[in-house]
N, C-alpha and C positions, 0 to 999 in steps of 0.2 A: 579732559574735563567731562565730556559727555559719555565716555565709554562707548558701548556699541549701540546706543540709542540713535534713532534717526532724527536729524535736525530738520525741522519743517520751515520752509521759506516760501513766501508768496511775493511776487512782483506785481505791482498794481499801477495802472494808469486809468484814464477816464473810461474808455470803451473796450479795452482789451483787443484791439485790432492793429495797433501800430507799435507803440513803444514797449509795453510790457511783454507782448509776445516776441518781439525782436530780442529783448533782454533775456527772456527765458531760453530761446534757442541758443544764443551766444553763451550764456552762463552755463547751460547744460553741457556744452562742449568744454568750456573752461574747467568745470568741476571734474569732468572725465579726465582731462589732461593733468589735473592735480591729484588724481586718484581719490576723489571725494564722491563720486556718483552714488556709491552704495550707502553713503552716510548721510546724504541730503535728499529729502523729498522736496522737489521744486515744482511750483506751478505759477501761473499768472492769471490775473483777473482784472476786471474793470470795476470802478465804483458805481458806474451806471450799467443798466441792463439793456440798452438799445440794440446791441449787436450780438446778444447771446445766441450761440449756435453758428454764427457766421465765421467764415475763414478769415485769416489775416488779410489786412488791406493788401491789394495786389502790388502796390508800390513797395510796401515793406517786404513782401515775399520776394519781389524782383531784386531788390538791393541785397537781401540776404543771399539769394541764389548767386548773384554776381560775385559774391565773396566766399562762395563755397558752403553756405549753410542751407538747410532745408526747413522751411517753415510750413510745408504743405499740410501737415497733420493738425495744425492748430485750429481749434474752434473756440470762439470767444465765450467767456463765462463771467458771471457777476461775482464779485467778492462775497464770500459767505463767512459764516462764523465758525469755521473750522479752527482747531487749535494750532497756532503757529508759534514758532520760536522767534521768528523774524519776519516782519512785513515791511517791504521796501517800496516806497512811493516814487514815481517818476518826477513829481513836481509838488510844490508847496500846497496847492489846492487839494490834491488827492491826499497828501500827508495829513492835512487838517481833517478831512472827511474820515480818514481811517482812524485817527486818534480819538474821534468821537464814538466809534463803534467797536473797536477791538477790546478784548478783555484787559483789565488793568494788569500791568506787569508784562504785557507783550512788548517786545522791542520793535518800535516803528521808527524808520528813518528814511532819509532821501537816498536814492540809488547812487547819485554822484558823490555822496559823502564817503564812499569807498574808493574813490579815485584820488590818490594823494596829490595829483596835479590840479584838481578842480578847486575853484575858490569856495569858501564857506557859503553854504546855502545854494550851491549850483543845482540847477534843475536840468532834466532832459526835456527839451522843448517839444511841444506837440507838432509833428510835421503834417498833420492831416490836411490842412488847408493850403499847403504849399506844394512845391514840386519835388522832384527826385533828390535835389541837393539836401533838403531837410532830412530825408531818410538816411542819406549818407552821413550827415552830421550825427544823427541819433546812433547809427551803427558805431561810429568812432567813439562816441561817449560811452556807449554800452560796453564796448570791448575794454576800454580803460577801467571802467568801474567793475567789470566782471573779474578782472585780474585781482583787483583789490579786495573784492568780496570773497573770492576763493581763498585768498591768503587769510582774511579775517576768520573764515569758517575753519580753515586748516588749524589755526591757532586754538580754536575752541573745541575741535574734535579730536585732538591728539590724546 
């Protein structure tokens, strides 16, 4: 459908230090495994700017590392008005904020909507104020949704 065009995707949470960077690292590998890396331009961002320039939350990075992922290069950024084909929010609050600012016609949806096992309206919970278990839950949810999102993109990029 898209030919040789690059499909632009942004993953968005509140501060871009926990959920969306974890999702970006996992989805980047998943896209590579599905042969889609060259066809998809992927980034992550936060709706807020409090952490701009900061590395990923150390707990998020530690959980990723324990599962063989490297989040060390991540630096937080605030969502901008770049042109995206798909903007994916981690929760309903960020979904609402994004729908108010993205250009009309931009596809904006919840990340877990790509997980066929997730219930309607399922969110990736913010693990920031909890312990390591919350980051493990986020990783499991992100992995499941990343597979579904990769399949979704593959269908559109053939």
